[in-house]
Phi, psi and omega in degrees: 000325179304310184289331175295317180292311183296319182266001186266014177080025178294151177303150185303322180293324178291316178302317178298317179296318181293318179295318176298316180297321180294320177297317178295319178300314182297323177295316178298314181299314181294327179290341181291332185062232182262011181284103186298318180299319178296317179297316179299316179298316181296313180294318180298314180298317181291319179297320178295318177300310182296321179299316179295317178298313181301315180296316180296332179275349182074027180268000000 
């Protein structure tokens, strides 16, 4: 979904927000280490964010 949004002609401000969110997600994910519950939470939250952005853009 990240690449669909970034490459789908989204407005520059949305692309910036998505890229910032992705950097924050990767930091959260990396901080989880091997904690599966933490990883699931991080991935779920990011996927929901991306899904909402994608839907709002009509992609």
